[in-house]
C-alpha positions as a Markdown table, in Angstrom:
| # | Residue | x | y | z |
|---|---|---|---|---|
| 1 | Met | 12.7 | -6.5 | -16.9 |
| 2 | Met | 11.6 | -3.2 | -18.4 |
| 3 | Pro | 8.2 | -4.1 | -18.2 |
| 4 | Leu | 8.4 | -4.6 | -14.5 |
| 5 | Cys | 10.0 | -1.3 | -14.2 |
| 6 | Ile | 7.2 | 0.4 | -16.1 |
| 7 | Ile | 4.7 | -1.1 | -13.8 |
| 8 | Leu | 6.5 | 0.2 | -10.7 |
| 9 | Val | 6.4 | 3.5 | -12.1 |
| 10 | Leu | 2.7 | 3.6 | -12.9 |
| 11 | Leu | 1.9 | 2.0 | -9.5 |
| 12 | Ser | 4.0 | 4.9 | -7.7 |
| 13 | Glu | 2.0 | 7.3 | -9.8 |
| 14 | Ile | -1.2 | 6.0 | -8.8 |
| 15 | Cys | -0.2 | 6.1 | -5.1 |
| 16 | Gln | 0.9 | 9.7 | -5.6 |
| 17 | Val | -2.8 | 10.4 | -7.1 |
| 18 | Thr | -4.5 | 8.8 | -4.0 |
| 19 | Ala | -2.4 | 10.5 | -1.3 |
| 20 | Ala | -3.1 | 14.0 | -3.2 |
| 21 | Val | -7.0 | 13.4 | -2.8 |
| 22 | Asn | -8.0 | 15.0 | 0.5 |
| 23 | Ile | -11.1 | 14.6 | 2.2 |
| 24 | Thr | -12.6 | 18.4 | 2.5 |
| 25 | Ser | -16.0 | 19.7 | 3.6 |
| 26 | Gly | -19.2 | 18.5 | 2.5 |
| 27 | Ile | -19.8 | 21.7 | 0.7 |
| 28 | Ile | -19.2 | 21.9 | -3.0 |
| 29 | Gln | -19.8 | 25.5 | -4.3 |
| 30 | Asp | -18.6 | 27.7 | -7.3 |
| 31 | Ser | -15.4 | 29.4 | -6.4 |
| 32 | Gly | -13.1 | 31.9 | -7.8 |
| 33 | Val | -13.9 | 34.9 | -9.6 |
| 34 | Ile | -17.1 | 35.2 | -11.7 |
| 35 | Lys | -17.4 | 37.9 | -14.0 |
| 36 | Ala | -20.9 | 39.2 | -15.3 |
| 37 | Gly | -22.3 | 42.5 | -16.6 |
| 38 | Val | -24.9 | 45.0 | -15.5 |
| 39 | Gly | -28.4 | 43.8 | -16.2 |
| 40 | Glu | -27.5 | 40.1 | -16.6 |
| 41 | Asn | -28.5 | 37.1 | -14.7 |
| 42 | Val | -26.1 | 34.7 | -12.7 |
| 43 | Thr | -26.4 | 31.5 | -10.9 |
| 44 | Leu | -24.2 | 30.5 | -8.1 |
| 45 | Lys | -24.2 | 26.5 | -7.4 |
| 46 | Cys | -23.9 | 25.0 | -4.2 |
| 47 | Ala | -24.4 | 21.3 | -3.1 |
| 48 | Cys | -24.1 | 19.2 | 0.2 |
| 49 | Gln | -24.8 | 15.6 | 0.3 |
| 50 | Asp | -24.1 | 15.1 | 3.9 |
| 51 | Asn | -27.1 | 13.6 | 5.6 |
| 52 | Ala | -26.2 | 15.1 | 9.0 |
| 53 | Val | -26.9 | 18.6 | 7.7 |
| 54 | Thr | -30.1 | 20.5 | 8.6 |
| 55 | Phe | -29.9 | 24.1 | 7.3 |
| 56 | Leu | -28.3 | 25.5 | 4.3 |
| 57 | Ser | -27.8 | 29.3 | 3.6 |
| 58 | Trp | -26.4 | 32.0 | 1.6 |
| 59 | Tyr | -24.2 | 35.0 | 2.9 |
| 60 | Gln | -22.9 | 38.2 | 1.1 |
| 61 | Gln | -20.1 | 39.9 | 2.0 |
| 62 | Ser | -19.0 | 43.3 | 0.3 |
| 63 | Leu | -15.2 | 44.1 | 0.1 |
| 64 | Gly | -14.2 | 45.4 | 3.5 |
| 65 | Gly | -17.7 | 44.7 | 5.1 |
| 66 | Lys | -19.1 | 42.0 | 7.2 |
| 67 | Pro | -21.2 | 39.1 | 6.0 |
| 68 | Gln | -24.9 | 39.5 | 5.5 |
| 69 | Ile | -27.2 | 36.4 | 5.4 |
| 70 | Ile | -29.2 | 36.1 | 2.2 |
| 71 | Ser | -31.3 | 33.0 | 2.7 |
| 72 | Thr | -31.9 | 30.1 | 5.0 |
| 73 | Arg | -33.5 | 26.9 | 3.9 |
| 74 | Met | -34.1 | 23.5 | 5.9 |
| 75 | Lys | -32.6 | 20.7 | 3.9 |
| 76 | His | -35.7 | 18.7 | 3.4 |
| 77 | Lys | -37.9 | 21.7 | 2.3 |
| 78 | Lys | -37.9 | 23.2 | -1.2 |
| 79 | Glu | -38.6 | 26.8 | -0.5 |
| 80 | Ala | -36.0 | 29.2 | 1.3 |
| 81 | Asp | -36.7 | 31.9 | 3.7 |
| 82 | Met | -35.3 | 35.1 | 2.0 |
| 83 | Tyr | -34.0 | 38.0 | 4.3 |
| 84 | Pro | -35.0 | 41.7 | 3.7 |
| 85 | Gly | -33.2 | 43.3 | 0.9 |
| 86 | Tyr | -32.7 | 40.3 | -1.1 |
| 87 | Lys | -36.4 | 39.3 | -1.8 |
| 88 | Glu | -36.7 | 41.1 | -5.3 |
| 89 | Arg | -34.0 | 39.7 | -7.2 |
| 90 | Phe | -32.5 | 36.8 | -5.3 |
| 91 | Gln | -34.0 | 33.3 | -5.4 |
| 92 | Val | -32.9 | 30.0 | -4.1 |
| 93 | Ser | -33.6 | 26.7 | -6.0 |
| 94 | Thr | -32.8 | 22.9 | -5.2 |
| 95 | Gln | -33.7 | 21.5 | -8.7 |
| 96 | Asn | -35.6 | 18.7 | -7.1 |
| 97 | Lys | -32.5 | 17.6 | -4.9 |
| 98 | Glu | -32.4 | 18.3 | -1.2 |
| 99 | Gly | -28.8 | 18.8 | -1.2 |
| 100 | Asn | -28.9 | 21.5 | -3.8 |
| 101 | Asn | -28.9 | 25.1 | -2.7 |
| 102 | His | -28.4 | 27.4 | -5.9 |
| 103 | Leu | -28.6 | 30.9 | -5.6 |
| 104 | Thr | -29.7 | 32.8 | -8.6 |
| 105 | Ile | -29.6 | 36.8 | -9.0 |
| 106 | Thr | -31.4 | 38.7 | -11.6 |
| 107 | Asn | -31.0 | 42.1 | -13.2 |
| 108 | Leu | -27.5 | 42.5 | -11.7 |
| 109 | Arg | -26.4 | 45.9 | -10.4 |
| 110 | Pro | -23.0 | 47.1 | -9.4 |
| 111 | Ala | -23.5 | 46.7 | -5.8 |
| 112 | Asp | -24.0 | 43.0 | -6.3 |
| 113 | Ser | -20.2 | 42.8 | -6.8 |
| 114 | Ala | -19.3 | 40.8 | -3.5 |
| 115 | Ile | -18.1 | 37.7 | -1.9 |
| 116 | Tyr | -20.8 | 34.9 | -1.9 |
| 117 | Tyr | -20.4 | 32.1 | 0.6 |
| 118 | Cys | -22.7 | 28.8 | 1.0 |
| 119 | Gly | -23.0 | 27.8 | 4.3 |
| 120 | Ile | -24.3 | 24.8 | 6.3 |
| 121 | Leu | -25.5 | 24.1 | 9.9 |
| 122 | Glu | -24.3 | 20.6 | 11.1 |
| 123 | Phe | -24.5 | 19.7 | 14.8 |
| 124 | Asn | -25.0 | 23.2 | 15.7 |
| 125 | Ala | -22.0 | 24.3 | 13.9 |
| 126 | Ile | -21.9 | 26.7 | 10.8 |
| 127 | Glu | -19.6 | 25.7 | 8.1 |
| 128 | Phe | -18.8 | 27.9 | 5.0 |
| 129 | Gly | -17.4 | 27.1 | 1.4 |
| 130 | Gln | -14.6 | 28.8 | -0.1 |
| 131 | Gly | -16.7 | 31.5 | -1.5 |
| 132 | Ala | -16.9 | 32.9 | -5.1 |
| 133 | Phe | -16.2 | 36.6 | -5.8 |
| 134 | Leu | -19.1 | 38.1 | -8.3 |
| 135 | His | -17.6 | 41.0 | -10.2 |
| 136 | Val | -20.3 | 42.9 | -12.0 |
| 137 | Lys | -18.7 | 45.0 | -14.7 |
| 138 | Thr | -20.3 | 48.4 | -15.7 |
| 139 | Pro | -20.2 | 49.7 | -19.3 |
| 140 | Thr | -18.8 | 52.9 | -18.2 |
| 141 | Ser | -16.2 | 53.4 | -15.5 |
| 142 | Asn | -15.4 | 56.1 | -12.9 |
| 143 | Ile | -12.0 | 54.9 | -12.4 |
| 144 | Gln | -9.1 | 54.6 | -15.1 |
| 145 | Ala | -6.5 | 52.2 | -13.9 |
| 146 | Val | -3.7 | 49.8 | -15.2 |
| 147 | Val | -2.9 | 46.9 | -13.2 |
| 148 | His | 0.6 | 45.2 | -13.6 |
| 149 | Gln | 1.4 | 41.9 | -12.3 |
| 150 | Pro | 3.9 | 38.9 | -13.4 |
| 151 | Asp | 2.1 | 36.2 | -15.7 |
| 152 | Phe | 3.6 | 33.1 | -14.3 |
| 153 | Glu | 5.4 | 31.7 | -11.1 |
| 154 | Leu | 6.7 | 28.2 | -11.1 |
| 155 | Leu | 7.5 | 27.0 | -7.7 |
| 156 | Arg | 8.6 | 23.9 | -5.5 |
| 157 | Pro | 6.8 | 22.6 | -2.4 |
| 158 | Gly | 8.3 | 24.7 | 0.4 |
| 159 | Asp | 9.5 | 27.5 | -1.7 |
| 160 | Pro | 8.4 | 31.3 | -0.6 |
| 161 | Leu | 5.6 | 32.8 | -3.0 |
| 162 | Ser | 6.4 | 36.4 | -3.3 |
| 163 | Leu | 3.9 | 38.4 | -5.9 |
| 164 | Ser | 4.1 | 42.2 | -6.6 |
| 165 | Cys | 1.3 | 44.2 | -8.1 |
| 166 | Thr | 1.5 | 47.8 | -9.2 |
| 167 | Val | -1.4 | 49.9 | -10.2 |
| 168 | Tyr | -1.4 | 53.3 | -11.8 |
| 169 | Ala | -4.9 | 54.9 | -11.2 |
| 170 | Glu | -6.7 | 58.1 | -12.1 |
| 171 | Pro | -9.9 | 58.0 | -9.9 |
| 172 | Leu | -12.7 | 60.2 | -11.0 |
| 173 | Cys | -14.1 | 60.3 | -7.4 |
| 174 | Glu | -13.2 | 60.9 | -3.8 |
| 175 | Gly | -12.4 | 58.1 | -1.8 |
| 176 | Glu | -9.9 | 55.4 | -0.7 |
| 177 | Gln | -8.2 | 53.1 | -3.0 |
| 178 | Ser | -7.8 | 49.5 | -1.8 |
| 179 | Leu | -5.7 | 46.8 | -3.3 |
| 180 | Tyr | -6.9 | 43.0 | -3.0 |
| 181 | Trp | -5.6 | 39.8 | -3.8 |
| 182 | Phe | -8.0 | 37.1 | -5.3 |
| 183 | Arg | -7.2 | 33.4 | -5.6 |
| 184 | Asn | -9.0 | 31.4 | -8.6 |
| 185 | Gly | -8.7 | 27.7 | -8.9 |
| 186 | Ala | -6.9 | 27.2 | -5.6 |
| 187 | Ser | -8.2 | 25.1 | -2.7 |
| 188 | Gln | -8.1 | 28.0 | -0.5 |
| 189 | Pro | -10.5 | 31.0 | 0.1 |
| 190 | Thr | -11.1 | 33.1 | -2.8 |
| 191 | Val | -10.6 | 36.6 | -1.3 |
| 192 | Met | -7.3 | 37.5 | 0.5 |
| 193 | Asp | -7.1 | 40.7 | 2.6 |
| 194 | Pro | -5.1 | 43.6 | 1.6 |
| 195 | Ser | -1.2 | 43.0 | 2.5 |
| 196 | Gly | 0.1 | 46.5 | 3.1 |
| 197 | Gly | -1.0 | 48.0 | -0.3 |
| 198 | Gln | 0.2 | 51.7 | -0.4 |
| 199 | Cys | -0.7 | 54.4 | -2.6 |
| 200 | Thr | 1.3 | 57.5 | -3.6 |
| 201 | Ser | 0.3 | 60.5 | -5.6 |
| 202 | Leu | 2.2 | 60.9 | -8.8 |
| 203 | Ser | 0.3 | 64.0 | -9.7 |
| 204 | Ser | -2.9 | 65.7 | -8.6 |
| 205 | His | -4.8 | 63.2 | -10.6 |
| 206 | Val | -2.7 | 60.1 | -10.8 |
| 207 | Lys | -1.9 | 57.5 | -7.9 |
| 208 | Asn | 0.5 | 54.9 | -7.8 |
| 209 | Cys | -0.6 | 51.9 | -5.6 |
| 210 | Thr | 1.7 | 48.7 | -4.7 |
| 211 | Ala | 0.7 | 45.6 | -3.1 |
| 212 | Asp | 2.8 | 42.6 | -2.2 |
| 213 | Leu | 1.7 | 38.9 | -1.6 |
| 214 | Thr | 3.9 | 36.8 | 0.3 |
| 215 | Leu | 3.6 | 33.2 | 1.5 |
| 216 | Lys | 6.4 | 31.8 | 3.7 |
| 217 | Ser | 6.0 | 28.3 | 2.4 |
| 218 | Ala | 4.2 | 27.4 | -0.7 |
| 219 | Ser | 2.2 | 24.0 | -1.1 |
| 220 | Ser | 0.1 | 22.2 | -3.9 |
| 221 | Ser | -3.0 | 23.6 | -2.4 |
| 222 | Asp | -1.7 | 27.2 | -3.1 |
| 223 | Ala | -1.4 | 26.6 | -7.1 |
| 224 | Gly | -4.0 | 28.6 | -9.2 |
| 225 | Met | -4.5 | 31.9 | -10.8 |
| 226 | Tyr | -3.9 | 35.1 | -8.4 |
| 227 | Tyr | -5.5 | 38.4 | -9.5 |
| 228 | Cys | -4.4 | 41.7 | -8.2 |
| 229 | Ala | -7.6 | 44.2 | -8.2 |
| 230 | Leu | -8.0 | 47.7 | -7.2 |
| 231 | Ala | -11.4 | 48.8 | -5.7 |
| 232 | Ser | -12.2 | 52.5 | -5.9 |
| 233 | Cys | -15.2 | 54.6 | -6.5 |
| 234 | Gly | -17.5 | 51.3 | -5.8 |
| 235 | Glu | -15.7 | 49.5 | -8.7 |
| 236 | Ile | -13.1 | 46.8 | -9.2 |
| 237 | Thr | -10.3 | 46.8 | -11.6 |
| 238 | Phe | -8.7 | 43.7 | -12.1 |
| 239 | Gly | -5.2 | 42.7 | -13.6 |
| 240 | Asn | -4.5 | 39.8 | -16.1 |
| 241 | Gly | -3.6 | 37.4 | -13.4 |
| 242 | Thr | -0.7 | 35.4 | -12.3 |
| 243 | Arg | -0.6 | 31.6 | -12.7 |
| 244 | Val | 1.1 | 29.7 | -9.8 |
| 245 | Glu | 2.3 | 26.4 | -10.4 |
| 246 | Ile | 3.6 | 24.1 | -7.8 |
| 247 | Val | 5.8 | 21.4 | -9.1 |
| 248 | Asp | 7.7 | 18.5 | -7.1 |
| 249 | Val | 10.3 | 17.8 | -9.9 |
| 250 | Ser | 11.8 | 14.9 | -8.0 |
| 251 | Thr | 8.4 | 12.7 | -7.7 |
| 252 | Lys | 5.9 | 14.3 | -9.8 |
| 253 | Val | 4.9 | 12.3 | -13.2 |
| 254 | Ser | 2.8 | 14.2 | -15.8 |
| 255 | Pro | -0.2 | 12.8 | -17.1 |
| 256 | Leu | 1.6 | 12.7 | -20.5 |
| 257 | Met | 4.5 | 10.8 | -19.1 |
| 258 | Val | 1.9 | 8.2 | -17.6 |
| 259 | Tyr | 0.1 | 7.7 | -21.0 |
| 260 | Phe | 3.7 | 7.3 | -22.7 |
| 261 | Leu | 4.4 | 4.8 | -20.1 |
| 262 | Ser | 1.1 | 2.9 | -20.4 |
| 263 | Val | 1.7 | 2.9 | -24.3 |
| 264 | Ala | 5.1 | 1.5 | -23.6 |
| 265 | Leu | 3.8 | -1.2 | -21.4 |
| 266 | Ala | 1.4 | -2.4 | -24.0 |
| 267 | Val | 4.0 | -2.3 | -26.6 |
| 268 | Ser | 6.4 | -4.5 | -24.5 |
| 269 | Ile | 3.7 | -6.9 | -23.6 |
| 270 | Ile | 3.0 | -7.3 | -27.4 |
| 271 | Ile | 6.4 | -7.7 | -28.2 |
| 272 | Leu | 6.9 | -10.4 | -25.6 |
| 273 | Leu | 4.0 | -12.2 | -27.0 |
| 274 | Val | 5.1 | -12.3 | -30.6 |
| 275 | Leu | 8.8 | -13.5 | -29.5 |
| 276 | Ala | 7.2 | -16.2 | -27.5 |
| 277 | Phe | 5.1 | -17.2 | -30.5 |
| 278 | Ser | 8.2 | -17.0 | -32.7 |
| 279 | Ala | 10.4 | -19.1 | -30.3 |
| 280 | Tyr | 7.5 | -21.8 | -30.1 |
| 281 | Met | 7.3 | -21.7 | -33.9 |
| 282 | Leu | 11.1 | -22.1 | -34.4 |
| 283 | Asn | 11.4 | -24.7 | -31.7 |
| 284 | Lys | 8.5 | -27.0 | -33.6 |
| 285 | Lys | 10.4 | -26.5 | -36.9 |
| 286 | Leu | 13.6 | -27.5 | -35.4 |
| 287 | Cys | 12.3 | -30.4 | -34.0 |
| 288 | Ser | 10.6 | -31.5 | -37.2 |
| 289 | Leu | 14.1 | -30.9 | -39.1 |
| 290 | Cys | 15.9 | -32.9 | -36.2 |
| 291 | Lys | 13.5 | -36.0 | -36.9 |
| 292 | Gly | 14.0 | -35.6 | -40.7 |
| 293 | Thr | 17.6 | -35.6 | -40.3 |
| 294 | Val | 17.9 | -38.7 | -38.1 |
| 295 | Ser | 15.7 | -40.6 | -40.8 |
| 296 | His | 17.8 | -39.5 | -43.7 |
| 297 | Leu | 21.0 | -40.1 | -41.8 |
| 298 | Thr | 19.9 | -43.7 | -41.1 |
| 299 | Cys | 19.2 | -44.4 | -44.6 |
| 300 | Ser | 22.3 | -42.9 | -45.9 |
| 301 | Ala | 24.2 | -45.2 | -43.7 |
| 302 | Ala | 22.3 | -48.1 | -44.9 |
| 303 | Ser | 23.0 | -47.0 | -48.5 |
| 304 | Asp | 26.7 | -46.9 | -47.8 |
| 305 | Thr | 26.5 | -50.3 | -46.3 |
| 306 | Arg | 25.1 | -51.5 | -49.5 |
| 307 | Ser | 28.0 | -49.9 | -51.5 |
| 308 | Gln | 30.6 | -51.2 | -49.2 |
| 309 | Asp | 28.8 | -54.7 | -49.4 |
| 310 | Ala | 29.2 | -54.4 | -53.2 |
| 311 | Asp | 32.8 | -53.5 | -53.0 |
| 312 | Met | 33.6 | -56.4 | -50.8 |
| 313 | Leu | 32.5 | -59.0 | -53.3 |
| 314 | His | 35.2 | -61.7 | -53.8 |
| 315 | Tyr | 35.3 | -63.5 | -57.2 |
| 316 | Ala | 37.0 | -67.0 | -57.5 |
| 317 | Ala | 37.3 | -69.0 | -61.0 |
| 318 | Leu | 36.9 | -72.6 | -60.8 |
| 319 | Ser | 38.3 | -75.0 | -63.5 |
| 320 | Val | 36.2 | -78.0 | -64.6 |
| 321 | Lys | 37.8 | -80.6 | -66.9 |
| 322 | Arg | 35.4 | -83.0 | -68.7 |
| 323 | Asn | 36.5 | -86.1 | -70.5 |
| 324 | Ser | 35.4 | -86.4 | -74.1 |
| 325 | Glu | 33.4 | -89.2 | -75.3 |
| 326 | Arg | 36.0 | -90.1 | -77.7 |
| 327 | His | 38.8 | -91.7 | -76.2 |
| 328 | Gly | 40.8 | -90.9 | -79.1 |
| 329 | Gln | 40.8 | -87.4 | -78.5 |
| 330 | Asp | 42.4 | -87.2 | -75.2 |
| 331 | Asp | 44.4 | -84.1 | -75.9 |
| 332 | Asn | 41.2 | -82.1 | -76.9 |
| 333 | Met | 39.8 | -81.4 | -73.4 |
| 334 | Asp | 37.1 | -78.5 | -73.0 |
| 335 | Thr | 37.7 | -76.4 | -70.2 |
| 336 | Asp | 34.8 | -74.4 | -68.5 |
| 337 | Cys | 35.3 | -71.6 | -66.3 |
| 338 | Val | 32.6 | -71.1 | -63.6 |
| 339 | Tyr | 32.5 | -67.9 | -61.3 |
| 340 | Ser | 31.2 | -67.8 | -58.0 |
| 341 | Arg | 30.9 | -64.8 | -55.6 |
| 342 | Val | 31.0 | -64.5 | -51.8 |
| 343 | Lys | 29.3 | -61.6 | -50.4 |
| 344 | Ser | 29.9 | -60.5 | -46.8 |
| 345 | Arg | 26.6 | -59.0 | -45.4 |
| 346 | Lys | 26.3 | -56.4 | -42.9 |
| 347 | Glu | 23.1 | -55.2 | -41.1 |
| 348 | Ser | 20.7 | -53.7 | -43.7 |
| 349 | Cys | 18.8 | -50.5 | -43.4 |
| 350 | Lys | 15.7 | -50.8 | -41.3 |
| 351 | Thr | 13.1 | -48.0 | -42.2 |
């Protein structure tokens, strides 16, 4: 009974995993927050294996700006057309596969910090990937800021998500300060628009900025790392991030639990096989003992019969008188006793 229950649990887990796999767009690109230093090189990967796609492209969008096209390439061609302003340090490669559309940026600059989208053209419709935010870190900063945000949030499906971020900044330049939320690892667009961030001056140099992120109903696609960031003086300062996990306590089975259930199932099967073999050997031994006991009892019964036959012997004495050759000695007669036995036989032992 227990192995059957374990099998049912494993089947339900497999069904849940199958149901959790959703068919998304044909674009597979690097997403989340990608960090690199000034002067370094970085490659953003993108692939699409859909045969209906005719063109592949890359777009750059600075925070608060509009998307700018970087390159366009026909799927069956290896070389891409680079747009003005991106021909010097930007390059697209296919790595000998038509569906690949990798973007390489050399000698990174702070101005390269932006969102990069991989796009495809299919049936006269343009489709974008989730986007990746490239953060180019500078050795020196024009802003001193500290970002405070919670470390971890555990929610159930349908619960509201509310994250708060507080930033203390001391900018060394004039300009506006903007707060952004970034999602890393979530199956949603990487960058979120500012959500009502407000900044107040604590002194002539220090500002206090706060921003809240609210989702009315969280789902499994909202799980991931959420980073609060301050954009000021052409730079971006990130917080440590808040990990958001969405767990359905009633139905979710962890991979560790599935592993232990699988081990328990294997052990149960082995025990059942051992018990079945033991029962077979015990049954075989009992049958052998049963046959030996019957034979022994038969022979014992026969032996007892012989003993009883011996006890049932009857003796009789016969007196025989013989006349002497001498008629003169009539009085001296010899008397001989002859014993005879009568034995009552019963059925003997047949072996």
